[in-house]
C-alpha positions in Angstrom: 0.2 0.0 0.6 3.0 2.0 1.4 4.4 1.9 -2.5 1.1 2.2 -4.5 0.5 5.9 -2.2 4.4 6.8 -3.6 3.1 6.2 -6.3 0.1 8.2 -6.8 1.6 10.9 -5.3 4.6 11.3 -7.7 1.2 10.6 -10.5 -0.7 13.5 -8.2 1.8 15.7 -8.6 3.0 15.9 -12.3 -0.7 15.7 -12.4 -1.3 18.4 -10.9 1.4 19.9 -13.7 0.6 18.6 -16.2 -3.8 18.6 -16.0 -4.3 19.5 -18.5 -0.9 19.5 -21.2 -2.6 21.2 -23.9 -4.3 24.0 -22.2 -2.6 24.3 -18.7 -1.7 28.1 -18.9 1.3 28.0 -16.9 2.6 31.5 -15.6 0.3 32.8 -18.0 -2.9 34.4 -15.8 -4.0 36.9 -17.6 -5.0 40.3 -15.6 -8.1 39.6 -13.9 -11.1 41.9 -14.6 -14.4 42.3 -13.0 -16.9 40.0 -15.0 -18.9 43.0 -16.2 -16.2 44.0 -18.2 -14.5 40.8 -19.0 -17.6 40.4 -21.1 -17.9 44.8 -22.1 -14.3 44.4 -23.5 -14.3 41.2 -24.8 -13.2 41.4 -28.8 -15.4 41.1 -32.2 -14.1 39.1 -35.2 -13.5 42.5 -37.0 -11.5 43.6 -33.5 -10.0 39.9 -33.5 -7.9 40.4 -36.1 -6.3 43.4 -36.0 -5.5 42.7 -32.3 -4.0 39.5 -33.8 -4.5 36.4 -32.1 -2.2 37.4 -28.6 -4.4 40.3 -27.7 -7.8 37.9 -28.5 -6.5 35.6 -26.0 -5.0 37.1 -23.5 -9.0 37.9 -23.6 -10.1 34.2 -23.2 -7.5 34.0 -20.3 -8.9 36.6 -18.7 -12.7 36.1 -19.2 -11.5 32.5 -17.4 -10.2 33.8 -14.9 -12.4 36.3 -14.2 -15.8 34.8 -14.6 -17.9 32.9 -11.9 -19.0 28.8 -13.4 -19.5 25.5 -12.9 -19.9 23.3 -14.8 -18.2 19.5 -16.2 -16.1 18.8 -18.5 -14.8 16.6 -20.6 -11.2 15.4 -21.0 -10.1 12.8 -24.3 -6.2 12.2 -24.3 -6.5 8.8 -27.7 -8.1 5.9 -26.7 -8.7 7.7 -22.6 -11.8 9.9 -22.0 -12.4 11.3 -18.3 -15.0 13.6 -16.9 -14.2 15.9 -14.6 -16.5 18.5 -12.4 -15.4 22.1 -12.7 -16.4 25.3 -10.3 -14.7 28.2 -10.6 -15.7 31.7 -8.4 -13.8 34.9 -7.8 -14.4 35.5 -4.2 -12.9 37.8 -1.7 -10.0 35.7 -0.5 -8.8 35.6 -4.8 -9.7 33.0 -7.8 -10.8 29.8 -5.9 -11.5 26.8 -8.4 -12.8 23.3 -7.7 -12.2 20.3 -10.3 -12.9 16.7 -9.0 -12.8 13.6 -11.4 -15.9 11.8 -11.7 -14.9 8.2 -13.5 -12.2 6.7 -12.7 -10.2 7.0 -9.4 -11.7 9.7 -7.5 -9.5 12.9 -7.3 -10.6 16.7 -6.2 -8.6 19.6 -6.9 -8.7 22.8 -4.9 -6.7 25.9 -5.5 -7.0 29.4 -4.6 -4.7 32.0 -6.4 -1.7 29.9 -6.1 -2.1 26.6 -3.9 -3.3 23.7 -4.9 -4.5 20.8 -3.3 -5.5 17.4 -4.4 -6.2 14.7 -2.6 -7.2 10.7 -3.0 -9.9 9.8 -0.4 -9.3 6.6 -1.2 -5.9 6.6 0.3 -6.9 9.5 2.6 -3.8 11.8 0.7 -3.6 14.8 0.2 -0.3 16.9 -1.8 -0.2 20.1 -1.6 1.5 22.6 -4.2 2.4 25.8 -4.4 2.4 26.5 -7.9 2.6 30.2 -9.2 0.4 31.0 -11.9 -0.6 27.5 -12.8 -4.2 26.2 -13.7 -5.9 24.2 -16.6 -8.8 24.7 -18.9 -10.3 26.5 -20.2 -7.7 29.1 -20.1 -5.4 29.7 -22.5 -2.1 31.9 -23.3 1.1 31.5 -21.5 3.4 34.0 -22.8 2.8 38.1 -23.4 5.6 38.5 -25.4 4.3 38.3 -29.1 5.4 34.8 -29.4 2.3 33.6 -30.5 1.5 34.9 -33.3 4.8 34.7 -34.1 4.5 30.6 -34.0 0.9 30.8 -35.2 -2.0 32.8 -37.0 -5.7 33.3 -36.2 -8.6 32.4 -39.1 -12.4 32.9 -37.0 -15.1 29.8 -38.9 -17.9 30.7 -37.9 -20.8 29.9 -34.6 -21.9 26.3 -34.3 -23.6 25.1 -30.7 -21.6 23.8 -27.6 -22.8 22.8 -25.0 -26.1 25.1 -25.1 -24.6 28.0 -26.2 -23.8 29.5 -29.4 -20.2 29.4 -30.1 -17.7 31.0 -32.4 -15.1 28.7 -34.0 -11.9 29.3 -34.2 -9.1 27.8 -35.7 -4.9 28.0 -34.5 -3.0 27.4 -37.1 1.0 26.7 -36.7 3.4 28.8 -39.1 5.6 25.4 -39.1 5.6 21.5 -38.4 7.7 22.2 -35.1 3.7 22.8 -33.3 0.2 20.7 -33.3 -3.2 23.2 -34.7 -5.9 24.1 -32.4 -9.9 24.7 -33.5 -11.6 26.5 -30.0 -15.5 27.3 -29.4 -15.9 30.0 -27.2 -19.1 32.4 -26.2 -19.8 34.9 -28.4 -20.3 37.3 -25.5 -17.5 36.8 -22.7 -15.3 34.8 -24.9 -14.9 32.4 -22.7 -13.6 28.8 -23.8 -16.1 25.9 -24.0 -14.2 24.0 -26.6 -10.9 22.8 -27.2 -9.6 20.8 -30.0 -5.4 20.2 -30.7 -4.6 18.9 -34.4 -2.7 17.1 -36.2 -0.6 18.4 -39.3 -3.6 17.0 -41.8 -6.5 18.3 -39.6 -6.8 15.0 -37.3 -8.2 15.7 -33.7 -5.2 14.1 -31.0 -7.1 15.7 -28.1 -9.7 17.6 -26.9 -11.5 19.2 -23.7 -15.0 19.8 -23.8 -17.9 20.9 -21.1 -20.5 18.9 -21.2 -22.5 21.3 -19.0 -21.9 25.0 -18.1 -23.5 27.4 -15.9 -22.2 30.9 -15.9 -22.1 34.2 -14.1 -23.5 31.7 -11.2 -24.0 33.3 -7.2 -20.5 31.5 -5.0 -21.3 29.2 -2.7 -19.3 30.1 1.2 -20.3 27.3 1.8 -19.0 24.4 -0.6 -15.4 27.3 -0.4 -15.1 27.4 3.1 -15.5 23.1 3.5 -12.8 22.4 0.1 -10.6 24.5 1.8 -10.4 22.9 4.6 -8.7 20.4 5.5 -10.7 17.1 6.2 -9.0 15.1 9.2 -7.5 12.0 9.2 -5.5 12.6 5.7 -1.4 12.8 5.2 -0.4 15.7 3.9 2.2 15.8 1.6 3.6 19.7 1.0 5.0 19.7 -2.4 8.5 22.5 -2.2 8.8 25.0 -5.0 11.9 26.4 -5.2 12.8 29.1 -8.9 16.4 28.8 -9.5 18.1 29.1 -12.6 19.8 26.5 -15.6 23.3 28.1 -15.1 23.5 27.6 -11.7 22.0 24.1 -12.0 24.4 23.0 -15.5 21.9 22.5 -17.9 21.3 24.4 -21.2 20.2 23.1 -24.5 23.0 22.8 -26.9 21.0 24.8 -29.5 17.6 26.2 -29.6 13.7 25.1 -31.1 12.6 27.5 -32.4 10.1 29.3 -31.0 10.2 27.8 -27.7 11.6 29.9 -24.7 12.3 28.5 -21.5 9.6 30.3 -19.2 10.4 29.0 -16.1 12.6 26.7 -14.1 12.0 25.2 -10.2 13.1 22.9 -8.3 10.4 20.6 -6.5 10.8 18.2 -3.5 8.7 16.1 -1.2 8.4 13.4 1.4 6.1 11.1 1.0 6.2 7.7 3.6 9.4 8.7 5.1 10.6 8.5 1.4 12.1 11.8 -0.6 12.5 12.6 -3.6 14.0 15.9 -5.1 12.5 16.3 -9.0 14.0 19.7 -12.2 11.2 20.6 -13.6 11.9 23.6 -16.9 9.2 24.6 -18.3 9.9 25.6 -22.3 6.9 27.5 -24.1 6.1 29.0 -27.2 2.8 30.7 -25.8 0.1 28.1 -26.0 2.3 24.7 -26.6 4.6 23.5 -23.4 7.1 21.3 -23.0 8.0 20.2 -19.6 12.2 18.9 -18.4 12.4 16.7 -15.9 15.7 15.7 -14.2 16.1 14.1 -11.3 19.1 11.8 -10.4 19.6 8.2 -11.4 19.8 6.6 -8.6 16.5 7.9 -6.6 14.6 5.7 -9.3 13.5 2.5 -7.7 12.0 1.2 -10.3 11.8 1.4 -14.5 11.6 3.7 -16.4 10.4 3.1 -20.3 11.5 5.3 -22.4 9.1 6.1 -24.7 5.0 6.3 -23.2 2.2 8.4 -25.1 -1.4 9.3 -24.3 -3.0 11.0 -27.0 -0.9 13.8 -28.5 1.6 14.0 -25.2 4.5 11.9 -25.4 7.3 11.3 -22.6 10.6 10.5 -23.6 12.9 9.3 -20.9 17.3 8.4 -21.0 19.8 8.1 -18.6 22.1 10.7 -18.8 24.6 10.6 -16.6 24.0 10.3 -14.0 20.9 11.8 -14.3 17.0 10.8 -15.4 15.8 13.1 -18.3 12.3 13.1 -19.2 10.3 15.4 -21.8 7.1 16.0 -21.7 4.7 17.5 -23.7 1.4 18.0 -26.7 4.0 18.7 -29.6 4.8 16.6 -32.5 7.4 13.3 -31.6 9.9 15.7 -34.0 9.9 18.8 -31.6 10.7 16.4 -28.1 13.3 14.3 -29.4 14.3 17.7 -30.5 14.0 19.3 -27.1 15.8 15.8 -25.6 18.7 15.3 -28.0 19.3 19.4 -26.9 19.7 19.0 -23.6 23.3 19.2 -22.1 25.6 19.0 -19.3 27.9 22.3 -18.6 28.9 21.6 -15.4 
């Protein structure tokens, strides 16, 4: 049991980091605006085109952060399909969100601002992680320095009904073969994202996430917020320690840049589960929409063999040993991109 709990905790740590690999918006929280302002400042199609893709995506991400909404969404990655409930409120304490899996192993993720608490009721285990800027569907944008417009272009393609709402359909097309495309459904007034698909080079759907039920502008349930933030008695609580670091101080670099992808964060993450300590370096790259996580840990810390290649839908993980370290590169990007990044990682000290 202890061995399985350690596995669950590690899986939860990575799951919290990469809950929705395609659409997680790490380190890119859009500026918060009041709910009424978010609706009134939504861009019309012509305005989005004139302001550029990044400006429109900022509006989409801002709506997801500033509105109160609740619903049920499905996530499909390859043949794997999961269903989760989601509640998002803007409360006096800040931004509150609760996501609970509705099938498979029960997992509850509760976040208030930058702190994320992931619990597994079956194992009475809670993992607390301070993930600055970490967020999940329906947020999108990761960087705000023009990278998106350099790597993608935007096309609007009419309207379609989704989750009971009339939505505007937009397609984000990559400018090269190092990244996937996306098809998005957003509400016409607030631009809140309702459905998102990842598309391969031929336009086939690789992954998708979509609300099947959605209510917007709901009143916050203070009892739900209070009960969710209260730690359940009898649970083992593990704290993830996150320390920002630099690549130079850790002795890692890319031997050659990968076009469009830039470092957006480097952290040392450590935790102790069942008396066993573990530490991993997480190096985050992004092109503004897609993200790649590079995990580096001592090879001696691995107690079980790791497959050199693992794939779930459009998300691929490549693992290999580099001297005394074990390297895992993970992302929802074309395989050529991930291999190019993996092969470019080098030790510099």
